[in-house]
N, C-alpha and C positions, 0 to 999 in steps of 0.2 A: 755536639749538637743536642745531646740529651738534657744538659743543664738548662739551656734557654727554653726548651720545650717544657720542662718542669716549672720554670718561672711563669711561663705564659698560662699553664694550667692553674697554677696557684692564683694568678691575677683573675682569671675567669671564675674560679671557685669563689673568691671574695665577691666579685661582681654579681654572680648568680645567686649567692646566698643573701647578700645585703639588699640588692635591688629587687630580686624576684622571689625571695623566700625559699629557694631550693635547699634541699638537705645536702650538706657538703659530702656526706658519705655516699651519695648517689651520683656525684659528679665524677665521671671517668671519661676517658677519651671515647669510649664506645657508647656512652649514654646518648640517647636521642633527646632532642628538646621536648618531644612528646612525653618521654619517660620522666622528664623533669617538670612536667605540667606547665610548660611555657606556651602561652596562647599565641595565636597569630599576631594579635596586637602587641604583645610583649616581644615577639620576635622582631617586629618593626622597630620598637623602642631599643632593643638590644643592638640591632644593626646601626641605628643612628648613634648610639653611645659609642660603639666601636669605631665608627667612621670619624666621629669627633675626636676620639682619643688618638687615633693613628693617622688620620688624613684630614686635619682640620681645615686645610686650604680649599678643598673642593668637595662638592656634593656630587654623588653619582647620578648617572642617568637612570640606572636601575639599581635597586638595593640587592645586595647578595642574598641568596637563599641559604639559610643555615638550617640544617637538619640535625646535626650532631655537635657535640663538644669538639670533636676532631675538626669539623668544618670551621668552627670559631678559631681554634688554635692555628689552623692553616691560613686563615685570613690574616691573623696577626703576624705570623711568620712571613707571609708574602709582603706585608707592608713594611716590615723591619728589614727586609732585603737580605 
């Protein structure tokens, strides 16, 4: 299970650096989105992006609340079953 986790973290690192300008050296499982300077609006955009990437057929009634990179990885793992 470690290998898929690493792959998901790498995908998120690329997304967070390319889309939101985060420093890749600061992106760890324990990093909070506050630590990465991700604003509330950007969190919404991030939730939408992840939803479109992993569950394109349905929109949620409520958007997931992401606080850490670990939350993001957990969301992806849940969707990939």
